[in-house]
C-alpha positions in Angstrom: -45.8 18.6 -36.2 -42.8 18.1 -38.1 -41.3 21.3 -37.3 -42.0 20.8 -33.3 -40.3 17.5 -33.5 -36.9 18.9 -35.2 -37.2 21.6 -32.5 -37.3 18.8 -29.6 -34.3 16.8 -31.1 -32.1 19.8 -31.3 -32.6 20.7 -27.6 -32.2 17.1 -26.8 -29.0 17.2 -28.7 -27.8 20.3 -27.4 -28.2 19.0 -23.6 -26.5 15.4 -24.3 -23.8 17.7 -25.9 -23.5 19.9 -22.8 -23.9 16.8 -20.4 -21.0 15.3 -22.1 -18.9 18.2 -22.4 -15.0 17.3 -21.6 -13.9 17.8 -18.2 -10.4 19.5 -18.2 -7.5 17.9 -16.2 -7.6 21.5 -14.3 -11.2 21.1 -13.0 -10.1 17.5 -11.2 -8.7 17.5 -7.9 -7.2 14.4 -6.5 -5.5 12.8 -3.5 -4.7 9.5 -5.0 -6.2 6.3 -4.4 -5.5 4.5 -0.9 -2.6 2.3 -2.1 -1.2 3.0 -5.6 1.7 5.6 -5.0 1.8 8.1 -8.2 3.8 7.6 -11.4 4.3 11.4 -11.8 7.1 13.0 -10.2 7.3 16.2 -8.1 8.2 19.6 -10.1 11.7 20.5 -8.6 11.6 22.1 -5.4 8.3 20.6 -4.4 7.6 18.7 -1.4 4.4 16.1 -0.7 3.7 15.2 2.7 0.9 12.4 3.0 0.5 11.0 6.5 -1.9 8.0 6.7 -3.2 6.5 10.1 -4.5 2.9 9.9 -6.1 -0.2 11.9 -5.3 -3.7 10.7 -8.2 -5.7 12.0 -7.7 -9.6 11.4 -10.3 -12.2 12.6 -9.8 -14.7 10.1 -6.9 -17.1 8.7 -7.2 -18.4 5.1 -5.2 -21.5 4.7 -3.3 -23.0 1.7 -6.8 -24.4 0.0 -8.3 -21.1 0.2 -10.5 -21.8 3.3 -11.3 -19.1 5.8 -11.1 -20.0 9.3 -12.0 -17.6 12.2 -9.7 -16.5 14.8 -9.7 -14.3 17.7 -9.8 -10.6 16.6 -6.5 -8.5 17.2 -5.7 -5.1 16.1 -2.4 -3.5 14.7 -2.6 0.1 14.5 -0.2 2.1 12.9 1.2 5.2 10.7 3.1 5.9 7.7 3.9 9.0 6.1 5.2 9.8 2.4 7.9 12.6 2.6 8.8 13.3 -1.0 10.9 16.2 -2.6 11.1 17.2 -6.3 15.1 17.2 -6.7 14.7 18.1 -10.6 11.5 18.0 -12.7 12.3 14.2 -13.3 13.7 12.9 -9.8 12.1 12.5 -6.8 13.6 11.4 -3.5 12.1 10.9 -0.2 11.3 8.4 2.8 8.5 6.7 4.4 9.0 6.5 8.4 6.6 4.1 10.0 5.1 3.8 13.8 2.9 1.3 15.3 1.1 -0.6 18.2 0.1 -4.2 18.2 -3.1 -5.5 20.3 -2.9 -9.4 19.8 -5.8 -11.8 21.0 -4.9 -13.6 24.1 -1.6 -11.9 24.3 -0.2 -8.9 26.3 -0.4 -5.6 24.0 2.4 -3.9 23.2 4.4 -2.1 25.9 4.1 1.5 24.3 4.0 2.6 20.3 7.1 1.7 18.3 9.2 2.8 15.6 9.1 0.5 12.7 11.0 -0.1 9.5 12.1 3.2 7.4 11.8 3.0 3.6 14.3 5.7 1.5 13.2 5.9 -2.3 14.1 7.6 -5.3 11.9 7.8 -8.4 12.7 8.7 -11.9 10.0 9.8 -14.3 10.4 8.1 -17.8 7.4 9.7 -19.4 5.1 12.3 -18.6 0.9 12.2 -19.7 0.2 15.1 -22.3 -3.1 16.0 -23.3 -4.0 14.9 -26.8 -1.3 11.8 -26.5 -1.8 8.3 -25.5 1.3 8.0 -23.7 0.6 7.7 -19.9 2.9 8.7 -17.2 5.7 6.3 -15.9 8.3 6.2 -13.5 10.8 3.5 -12.2 11.0 3.9 -8.4 13.9 2.0 -6.1 13.4 1.8 -2.4 15.5 0.3 0.5 13.8 -0.8 3.6 16.2 -0.2 6.5 15.6 -2.6 9.7 15.0 0.3 12.2 12.3 -1.6 13.8 12.4 -4.0 16.7 12.3 -7.7 15.4 13.9 -10.0 17.9 15.2 -10.2 21.4 11.6 -9.0 22.5 10.2 -9.0 26.0 6.8 -9.8 24.2 5.9 -10.5 20.7 3.8 -7.6 20.3 6.5 -5.2 20.5 8.1 -6.3 17.5 7.8 -3.4 14.6 10.0 -4.3 11.9 11.0 -7.5 9.4 14.7 -7.0 10.6 15.9 -7.4 7.2 17.4 -5.0 4.6 14.9 -5.1 1.6 15.6 -3.9 -1.8 12.4 -3.1 -4.0 12.3 -2.1 -7.7 8.9 -0.9 -9.0 7.3 0.3 -12.3 4.7 3.0 -11.9 2.1 4.3 -14.5 -1.0 6.1 -14.4 -3.2 7.7 -17.4 -6.3 9.8 -17.9 -9.6 8.6 -19.7 -12.6 10.6 -20.7 -15.9 8.8 -19.8 -18.9 8.8 -22.0 -20.2 11.8 -19.7 -17.2 13.7 -20.1 -15.7 13.0 -16.5 -12.2 11.9 -15.9 -11.2 8.3 -14.7 -7.7 8.3 -13.7 -6.1 4.8 -13.9 -3.0 3.6 -12.2 -0.9 0.4 -12.7 1.9 0.0 -10.3 4.1 -3.4 -10.2 7.0 -3.8 -7.9 9.2 -6.7 -7.1 11.0 -7.2 -3.4 14.2 -8.9 -2.1 15.4 -9.1 1.2 18.7 -10.3 3.1 18.8 -12.7 5.3 19.2 -11.9 8.9 20.4 -13.2 12.2 17.8 -13.8 15.0 18.3 -14.2 18.8 15.7 -14.9 21.4 11.9 -14.4 20.8 11.2 -12.5 17.4 8.4 -11.5 15.0 9.4 -14.9 13.2 7.6 -16.9 15.9 10.8 -17.9 17.8 10.9 -18.0 21.2 13.4 -17.3 24.4 16.8 -18.9 23.7 16.6 -19.3 19.9 19.7 -18.6 18.0 19.6 -18.8 14.3 18.6 -17.1 10.9 15.9 -15.9 8.8 15.6 -16.1 5.2 12.5 -13.7 4.4 10.9 -14.8 1.0 10.7 -12.5 -2.7 7.6 -10.5 -2.8 5.9 -9.6 -5.9 2.8 -6.9 -6.1 0.6 -5.6 -8.8 -1.7 -2.6 -7.9 -4.5 -1.5 -10.6 -6.2 1.3 -9.2 -9.1 3.9 -10.5 -10.4 7.3 -9.4 -13.5 8.9 -10.8 -13.7 12.6 -10.5 -17.4 13.3 -9.3 -17.0 16.9 -8.8 -13.6 18.8 -8.9 -13.6 18.1 -4.9 -15.4 14.6 -4.8 -13.5 11.5 -5.9 -14.3 8.0 -5.7 -11.3 5.4 -5.9 -10.7 1.9 -5.8 -7.6 -0.2 -5.6 -7.4 -4.0 -6.6 -3.8 -5.5 -5.2 -2.5 -9.1 -5.8 0.2 -9.7 -3.4 2.5 -13.1 -3.8 5.0 -13.8 -1.2 7.5 -16.5 -1.3 8.4 -18.9 1.3 10.1 -17.3 4.7 12.6 -20.0 5.8 13.9 -20.0 9.5 16.7 -22.0 11.1 18.9 -22.5 14.2 19.0 -24.0 17.7 16.6 -23.9 20.6 18.1 -24.1 24.4 18.6 -27.4 25.6 16.0 -28.8 28.1 17.2 -29.9 31.6 19.0 -32.9 31.0 19.1 -32.8 27.1 21.0 -31.3 24.3 19.9 -28.6 22.5 17.6 -29.0 19.5 17.9 -28.0 15.6 14.8 -26.0 14.7 13.3 -25.6 11.3 10.2 -23.7 9.6 9.4 -22.7 6.4 5.7 -20.3 6.1 5.3 -21.7 2.5 4.2 -19.2 -0.2 1.0 -17.2 0.1 -1.0 -15.1 -1.8 -3.8 -12.7 -1.4 -6.3 -10.2 -3.4 -7.1 -6.8 -1.5 -9.9 -4.3 -2.5 -9.4 -1.0 -1.2 -12.6 1.5 -2.0 -12.1 4.8 -0.7 -13.6 8.5 -1.2 -11.2 11.5 -1.7 -12.4 15.2 -0.6 -10.2 17.9 -2.0 -10.1 21.4 -0.5 -7.8 22.4 -3.7 -5.5 21.2 -6.1 -2.9 20.7 -3.5 -4.7 19.7 -0.4 -7.0 16.8 0.2 -8.1 14.1 2.6 -9.0 10.1 1.9 -11.1 7.9 4.0 -10.6 4.1 2.7 -11.0 0.5 3.4 -8.7 -2.2 2.6 -10.5 -5.7 2.4 -8.5 -9.1 2.2 -10.8 -12.1 2.2 -9.2 -13.9 -0.8 -5.6 -15.8 -0.8 -3.7 -18.7 0.4 -1.8 -19.1 3.6 -2.5 -15.5 4.6 -4.8 -13.5 7.2 -8.2 -12.2 6.3 -8.4 -8.8 7.6 -10.2 -5.2 7.3 -8.2 -2.3 7.3 -9.9 1.3 7.5 -7.4 4.2 7.0 -7.5 7.9 6.8 -4.9 10.2 4.9 -3.8 13.8 4.5 -2.3 14.6 1.0 -0.4 18.1 0.6 1.9 19.2 -2.0 3.7 22.6 -1.4 
């Protein structure tokens, strides 16, 4: 009996050890989560292309007290594409062009799909992850967003595709690998960014809520974002991912003058959006054909915040490295 028990115990121990065999990083393929960019820079001469197609579906407004109020449903269909190039092994440069089409509730839709704002970026790899070491991969990234999208003098509000402001963003990206008790890899990211926009002149109808005849300026508020993400390698090809994103926006101020009514002088106009924040959850599933090509299907959910819209945003992306 003792001999049989020892044999069974050895079988169980061997089975457990085999199940917990440490997965190699070469056996795990990734596209990246839905929202958090990669901290690892591209090898010199390599190119990354990652187009996204998404639909921001908003049907609620969360007030300054955090109470959600239903609103008529509206859609903003858009696309953005990460186009990055490894200038050196530590420096990656690139751009993010954007396009979109709006279908607001109770108002005319966009006349046609339009060009959004263009972001230029450069990233420098500070550290690299190495097996057997505890130091994560980190990078500092500088972005400059150019106001290439229409934002004022609009025939209809839904034709607005940009913010109209030059925006500078400084970000710190980090990425690490953790091995779970079953031996599978959990890849984690923490990205922090701070954006500041320049003031801009406004005329007529604009994305800031002004109407025809308005003359004045807008001062967009600063923005802070923290994105914590994790990806679990189910198999070499299949990955489960989740982003949790906190975003805080300082108040945006608009000031200027409205056109005079018949028999009356023009009037001053002032508006202050108030500060806002949101917490988004973005679960996603990834499928990878190889270590250099994969697809992602995800959903961003915003139902927590203050002075912000409640929305669901399904998205699909294709990640390709050459």
